[in-house]
C-alpha positions in Angstrom: 160.0 114.9 147.4 156.4 114.3 145.6 157.1 117.7 144.1 160.3 117.4 143.1 158.9 116.5 139.4 157.2 120.0 139.3 160.7 121.7 139.3 161.2 121.0 135.6 157.7 122.4 134.4 158.3 125.4 136.6 161.6 126.1 135.4 160.1 125.7 131.9 157.9 128.8 132.6 160.5 130.9 134.6 163.4 130.4 132.3 161.9 131.5 129.1 160.2 134.5 130.6 163.1 135.3 132.5 165.2 135.2 129.2 162.6 137.5 127.6 162.7 140.0 130.5 166.4 140.1 130.1 166.4 140.8 126.5 163.7 143.3 126.9 165.9 145.2 129.5 168.8 145.4 127.4 168.3 147.1 124.1 171.9 146.2 122.9 171.1 142.4 122.8 167.3 142.9 122.0 168.2 143.3 118.2 165.5 144.4 115.5 165.1 141.5 113.0 162.5 142.5 110.5 162.3 139.5 108.1 158.8 139.4 106.6 159.7 136.7 104.2 161.6 134.5 106.8 158.7 135.0 109.1 156.2 134.1 106.5 158.0 130.7 105.5 158.9 129.8 109.0 155.6 130.3 110.7 153.5 128.7 107.8 155.9 125.8 107.5 155.3 125.2 111.3 151.5 125.8 111.1 151.3 123.4 108.1 153.2 120.8 110.1 151.2 121.2 113.3 148.0 120.7 111.0 149.0 117.2 109.8 150.0 116.4 113.3 146.8 117.6 114.7 144.8 115.5 112.2 147.1 112.2 113.1 146.6 112.8 116.7 142.9 112.9 116.3 142.7 109.9 114.3 144.7 108.3 117.0 142.1 109.7 119.8 139.2 108.1 117.7 141.0 104.7 117.6 142.0 104.9 121.1 138.7 105.8 122.3 140.1 108.6 124.2 138.2 112.0 124.0 141.0 113.6 126.0 143.3 112.8 122.9 140.7 114.4 120.6 140.8 117.4 122.6 144.6 117.6 122.3 144.2 117.3 118.5 141.4 120.2 118.6 144.4 122.3 120.4 146.9 121.6 117.9 144.5 122.4 115.3 143.5 125.7 116.8 147.2 126.6 117.0 148.1 125.3 113.5 145.3 127.2 111.6 145.3 130.4 113.2 149.2 130.4 113.5 149.0 129.8 109.7 146.7 133.0 109.3 149.4 134.9 111.5 152.0 133.8 109.0 150.2 134.4 105.9 149.2 137.9 107.3 152.8 139.0 107.9 153.1 142.8 107.3 154.1 144.1 103.9 154.3 140.5 102.4 150.9 139.5 101.0 149.0 142.0 102.9 149.9 145.4 104.2 150.2 146.1 107.8 147.1 145.1 109.8 146.0 144.2 113.2 145.3 140.4 111.8 148.8 139.0 112.6 148.6 139.8 116.3 144.9 139.0 116.7 145.4 135.6 115.0 148.4 134.6 117.0 146.5 135.5 120.3 143.5 133.8 119.4 145.5 130.6 118.5 147.1 130.4 121.9 143.6 131.2 123.8 141.6 128.5 121.8 144.4 125.8 122.1 144.3 126.9 125.7 140.5 126.4 126.0 140.7 122.8 124.4 143.6 121.9 126.7 141.5 123.2 129.7 138.6 120.9 128.5 140.8 117.9 128.4 141.5 118.4 132.0 137.9 117.4 133.0 136.7 114.1 134.0 135.0 112.2 131.0 131.8 112.2 132.9 131.7 116.1 133.0 128.3 117.2 131.3 130.0 119.0 128.4 132.4 116.4 127.9 129.9 113.7 127.5 128.1 115.7 125.0 130.9 116.4 122.9 132.0 112.6 123.3 128.8 111.8 121.4 130.3 113.6 118.4 133.9 112.6 118.6 134.4 111.6 115.2 133.0 114.8 113.7 134.6 117.3 116.2 137.8 117.7 114.4 136.5 118.1 110.9 133.9 120.4 112.0 136.4 122.6 113.9 138.9 122.6 111.3 136.4 123.8 108.9 135.0 126.6 111.2 138.6 127.7 111.7 139.4 127.7 107.9 136.4 129.7 107.3 137.5 132.3 109.9 141.0 132.3 108.5 140.0 132.9 104.7 137.5 135.5 106.0 140.4 137.3 107.8 142.7 137.1 104.9 140.1 138.4 102.3 138.7 141.2 104.8 141.9 141.7 107.0 140.5 145.2 108.4 137.6 143.6 110.0 140.1 142.2 112.7 140.1 146.0 113.8 136.8 145.2 115.3 138.4 142.9 117.8 141.0 145.1 119.8 142.8 142.4 121.4 145.9 144.8 121.7 144.1 147.3 123.6 143.6 147.6 127.4 141.7 146.0 129.2 141.0 143.4 126.5 144.6 142.5 126.0 144.9 142.1 129.8 142.0 140.1 130.0 143.2 137.8 127.2 146.3 137.2 129.4 144.3 136.6 132.5 142.0 134.0 131.0 145.1 132.1 129.2 146.7 131.9 132.7 143.7 130.8 134.2 142.9 128.2 131.6 146.5 126.7 131.5 146.9 127.0 135.3 144.0 124.6 135.9 145.4 122.5 133.0 148.7 122.3 134.8 147.4 121.7 138.0 145.0 118.7 136.9 147.4 117.0 134.8 150.3 117.4 137.4 148.0 115.7 140.2 147.1 112.8 137.5 150.9 112.5 136.8 151.6 112.0 140.4 149.4 109.1 140.5 149.9 107.3 137.2 153.1 108.5 135.8 151.8 108.9 132.3 154.5 110.7 130.0 151.5 112.7 128.2 150.4 114.0 131.4 153.6 115.7 132.3 154.2 116.8 128.6 150.8 118.7 128.8 152.1 120.5 132.0 155.1 121.7 130.1 153.0 122.6 127.1 150.5 124.6 129.1 153.3 126.4 130.8 154.9 127.5 127.6 151.4 128.6 126.3 151.4 131.1 129.2 154.7 132.5 128.4 153.8 133.1 124.8 150.8 134.8 125.4 152.5 137.2 127.7 155.3 137.9 125.3 152.7 138.6 122.4 150.8 141.1 124.6 154.2 143.1 126.1 156.6 142.4 123.2 157.7 144.7 120.4 157.3 143.2 116.9 160.6 142.1 114.9 162.6 142.3 118.4 164.4 139.2 119.3 162.5 139.1 122.4 159.4 139.2 120.3 160.6 136.1 118.3 161.0 134.1 121.2 157.3 133.4 121.5 157.2 131.7 118.1 159.8 129.1 119.3 157.9 128.6 122.5 154.8 127.6 120.7 156.9 125.3 118.5 158.1 123.7 121.6 154.8 123.5 123.0 153.5 121.3 120.2 156.8 119.3 119.9 156.6 118.2 123.7 152.9 117.0 123.3 153.9 115.0 120.3 156.8 113.5 122.2 154.4 112.7 125.2 151.7 111.2 122.8 154.4 108.8 121.2 156.1 107.8 124.4 152.5 106.9 125.8 150.7 105.4 122.8 153.3 104.2 120.3 153.5 100.3 120.0 156.5 98.4 120.5 155.5 96.0 117.8 157.6 95.2 114.7 155.9 95.9 111.7 155.4 92.3 110.7 153.7 91.7 114.0 151.6 94.7 113.5 150.3 93.3 110.1 150.0 89.7 111.6 147.8 91.2 114.4 145.4 92.9 111.8 144.4 89.3 110.7 144.9 87.4 113.8 142.2 84.9 114.9 143.7 84.2 118.2 141.3 85.7 120.9 144.3 86.7 123.2 146.1 88.8 120.5 143.0 90.3 119.6 142.6 91.7 123.1 146.1 92.8 123.5 146.0 94.2 120.1 143.0 96.4 120.7 143.9 98.0 124.2 146.0 101.0 124.5 149.3 101.0 126.4 147.7 103.2 129.1 145.0 100.4 129.8 148.0 97.8 129.9 149.8 100.0 132.4 146.7 99.8 134.6 146.4 96.1 134.1 150.0 95.6 135.2 149.5 97.4 138.3 146.2 95.6 139.1 147.9 92.3 138.6 150.9 93.2 140.7 148.4 93.8 143.5 146.3 90.7 143.1 147.9 88.0 141.0 144.4 86.1 140.6 143.1 89.2 138.7 145.7 88.5 135.6 144.0 85.2 134.5 140.6 86.5 135.8 140.6 89.5 133.6 141.6 87.9 130.4 139.0 85.2 130.6 136.3 87.6 131.5 137.0 89.8 128.5 137.3 86.8 126.2 133.9 85.6 127.4 132.5 89.0 127.4 133.5 89.6 123.6 132.0 86.4 122.6 128.9 87.1 124.4 128.9 90.5 122.8 129.5 89.2 119.3 126.5 86.9 120.0 124.5 89.9 120.8 125.7 91.7 117.5 127.5 94.6 119.1 129.3 97.0 116.6 133.2 96.6 116.2 133.7 100.0 117.9 131.5 98.6 120.8 133.7 95.6 121.0 136.6 97.6 121.4 135.1 99.6 124.2 134.2 96.4 125.8 137.6 95.0 125.6 139.2 98.2 127.2 136.5 98.4 129.9 136.6 94.8 130.8 140.2 94.2 130.9 140.5 96.7 133.7 137.0 96.2 135.4 138.5 95.3 138.7 141.3 98.1 138.5 139.7 99.4 141.8 141.0 96.7 143.8 144.5 98.4 143.7 143.2 100.3 146.7 141.8 97.5 148.8 144.1 96.5 151.6 146.1 93.0 151.0 144.5 91.6 154.1 141.2 91.6 152.8 141.9 91.3 149.1 144.0 88.0 149.5 142.2 86.6 152.6 142.2 82.8 152.5 138.5 82.3 153.5 135.3 83.9 153.4 134.9 87.7 154.1 133.1 89.2 157.2 130.5 91.9 156.4 132.7 94.6 157.1 135.4 93.3 154.8 132.8 92.6 152.2 131.8 96.5 152.3 135.4 97.2 151.8 135.3 94.9 148.8 132.2 96.5 147.4 134.0 99.9 147.1 136.1 98.8 144.2 133.8 99.7 141.4 133.6 103.3 142.5 137.3 103.5 143.1 138.1 102.2 139.8 135.6 104.4 138.1 137.0 107.4 139.9 140.7 106.5 139.0 139.8 105.8 135.2 137.4 109.0 134.5 140.5 111.3 135.3 142.5 109.2 132.6 140.3 109.8 129.7 138.2 106.6 129.4 135.1 107.2 127.6 131.7 106.6 129.1 131.0 103.0 127.8 134.2 101.8 129.5 133.6 103.9 132.8 130.1 102.1 132.9 131.7 98.5 132.8 134.1 99.5 135.5 131.3 101.1 137.6 128.1 98.9 137.3 129.5 95.4 136.5 128.3 94.3 140.0 124.6 95.8 139.6 121.9 93.2 139.3 118.8 93.1 136.9 116.4 93.2 140.3 118.2 96.3 141.6 120.0 94.6 144.6 123.5 95.1 143.4 126.0 97.7 144.0 127.2 100.6 144.0 124.2 102.4 142.8 121.4 99.9 143.0 120.5 100.1 139.5 117.9 97.9 138.0 116.9 96.4 134.3 117.9 98.4 131.4 119.1 101.4 133.6 122.3 99.1 133.8 124.2 99.8 130.5 124.4 96.7 128.1 128.0 96.5 128.4 128.0 96.2 132.1 125.1 93.5 132.0 127.2 91.3 129.5 130.3 91.8 132.0 128.1 90.7 134.9 127.4 87.3 133.2 131.0 86.7 131.9 132.5 87.9 135.5 130.3 85.5 137.5 130.6 82.6 135.0 134.6 83.0 135.4 134.4 83.3 139.3 132.1 80.2 139.6 134.3 77.9 137.3 137.8 79.2 138.9 139.5 77.8 141.9 139.3 80.3 145.1 141.0 79.9 148.3 137.8 79.2 150.2 136.2 76.9 147.7 136.8 74.5 144.8 135.6 75.5 141.2 132.2 74.6 139.8 131.9 72.6 136.6 130.6 74.3 133.5 127.1 72.5 133.8 126.9 73.8 137.5 127.8 77.4 136.6 125.3 77.3 134.0 122.6 76.2 136.3 123.5 79.0 138.7 123.1 81.6 135.7 119.8 80.2 134.4 118.7 80.1 138.2 119.4 83.9 138.7 118.1 84.8 135.3 115.9 87.8 135.5 117.1 88.7 139.1 120.7 89.2 139.1 121.3 89.0 135.5 119.8 90.1 132.3 117.5 87.4 130.7 118.8 88.2 127.0 122.4 87.9 128.2 122.0 84.7 130.0 120.0 83.3 127.1 122.5 84.4 124.5 125.3 82.9 126.8 123.5 79.5 127.1 123.0 79.5 123.5 126.5 80.3 122.5 127.8 77.8 124.7 125.7 75.1 123.4 126.7 75.9 119.9 130.5 75.9 120.5 132.1 74.6 123.6 135.2 76.1 122.8 133.8 79.4 123.8 134.1 78.6 127.4 136.7 75.8 127.2 139.5 77.5 125.4 139.9 80.6 127.9 140.3 78.2 130.8 142.9 76.1 128.9 145.1 78.8 127.9 144.7 81.5 130.6 145.2 80.4 134.2 146.0 82.2 137.3 149.0 79.9 137.9 150.7 79.8 134.6 149.8 81.3 131.3 149.0 84.8 131.7 149.6 86.8 128.5 152.5 89.2 128.8 151.8 92.9 128.3 
């Protein structure tokens, strides 16, 4: 049953390739369609469209703080620019017959497959972490590099002869590498899809399968035959299905008026819900279904943390990361048995050890879904303590990321001032006394001092969240 959803992607590979083999084996139906002008216009138009889509996806990836989406944009760029060279170098149109069209087409698929392969890695992978630091510059730099390659190829087309991609064994190696890269992509994204059911994940599975078939046809097909034309449509379908997955996963359901209003809202709840992606909202919904208390708790902690972060003068992009990480900081509780999670009383040491697994569990879950390092740090380390006695990694002092230290203060403050099954809520004064007592041991002194200063200056900072977001009633609808 769990593999039934794999039938579609497998059919997506088998059926196009079977159609190709059928055409190849029957010369009577594998017609010869030598249309240089049509090829030029069709391929160039599709490539230009793909480039526009790639830029749009790249902007979305930057705003969503999701490096995986940026890698998808780089994949689109690779197909778009090199496939544009493929179209511009159509034999006997602008240039005479050269090897450039075939080489550009194969390189477009290989490089696109590389970026898809990289997107399948967890965001804490060493190479992904290095690239994440330059997320805003990746797309412009890669676009410029491919543009230089394309212009050079068009000005000096015969230099392509130095890259014999159509000669054995290099052409076979290209196919093998493309299959290997996309096979890994399909496996990893399908495994993630089985868990989270995100539309983008299954879209990438389909897309990678079609890239494999396209590469096979490029190497074995005969130019201008109907069977050869098939790979052009597969590349187009590959791009379309990824765009469809992105739209389904990230497009907002707001009306235009609501979206504009959200840009200028001063309501803290709207600011939070407007700053997080639908993927994060889906994780929130799953967590809240498991533990109803988490709904109000997540929102209050996020509101407290954002105010504290503003007091500490964090940048707008850091505030966005803080909101996305804090709102799901307890997502690992999904994997905790209900008998422990909702126990109406104090936990035994054994039960406490199970509870303490949730930061790592949440981290492992979110690192496969494209969360950036800042958000992952919040999820994994919000229970670390300044003196190194916290969990799960016993970090101390400034080894703990600042955002996690901020959330630690907000999280404990909310826990102390909320009713629990085994105790009544503390007053604000009592909770503040607790934070001050453990300043420099459990908590970052700078964060505690900033929270105290903020609350003394503006009582609404701690009063408003508790008034509008409660476990029993007012929980924002996502």
